[in-house]
N, C-alpha and C positions, 0 to 999 in steps of 0.2 A: 772086293766084289767085282765079278765079271760083268761085262756089258749086258749079258742076258739076265743077270740077277738084279740089275738096277731097278729101283722102284719107279713106277710110272705114276705120276700125280696128275689128277684132273680136277677141274672145278666141281663144285656141288651141282651146278646146272648140267655140266657134261655127264656127271654120274647118273643123274636122274634120266637124262635123254638116253644114255646107253642102256639103262635098265628098262626103258619104256614106261616110266612112271610120270603121269600127268600132274601138272601144277595143281589142278583142282583136287586130285586125290591126296596130294601132299597136304594141302590146306585142311581137308577134312580129317586126315589122320592125326594131325597135330593140333587141331582146334584153333586155327587162325584163318584170316581171310585169304582169298585167292590173290588179292592185290598185294598183301604183305609177302606172300610167297614169291610173287613176281619181282617185288622190290629186292628181296634178299638174293634170289637166284641171278638177278641182273646187276647185283652189287650196287644198287641204289640206296640200300640201307644195310647197316651192319647187323649181323645175327647176334642176338643176345644169348647169354648163358642158358636162360630158361628155354628158349626156342631150340638151342643146340641140344639140350637134354631131351626135348620132345622128339626131335628128329632121330636122335640116338635110340630112344626107346622104340620108335616106330620102324626104323630101317637098319638098326645095328651099326651105323657109321660112328666111329669114335668121336667124342665131343671135340677133342683137340683138332682133329682133321676138319670138322665142320667149322669151327671158329677160325681156322687158318685158311679155309676155302681151298685146301690142298688135300684131296681125297686120294689115298693110296689105292689105286685101281687093282692092285695085286692081292688085296686083303679080301677074303670072302665075306660077304655080308649076309644077314639073315632077315627074315620078316619082310621081304620085299613084296609089294603089291604091284601087279602088272596090269597093263591096259591092252586093248585090242590093237592089232597091227594097223598102222596108218594114223594113229592118234599121236599128237606131238605136244610138247610143252609150248 
């Protein structure tokens, strides 16, 4: 694999920041509290399998990547909800 073909992995938090997806929108889309999303994105709480499946269903991120907190940034994702410019997690 050449240097250009190497996979780039980012955290789940970095993924959502790059995509412009707000914490509150994540919480609403997967049916959990904003506080829980904050805790998992900031690695204060582990992501459970059921939450990983909900994130997968809402944003198309593979469950294995969610559970490992190593998101392949080269893999195209689907079903992304966006926010207005200037909004941050």
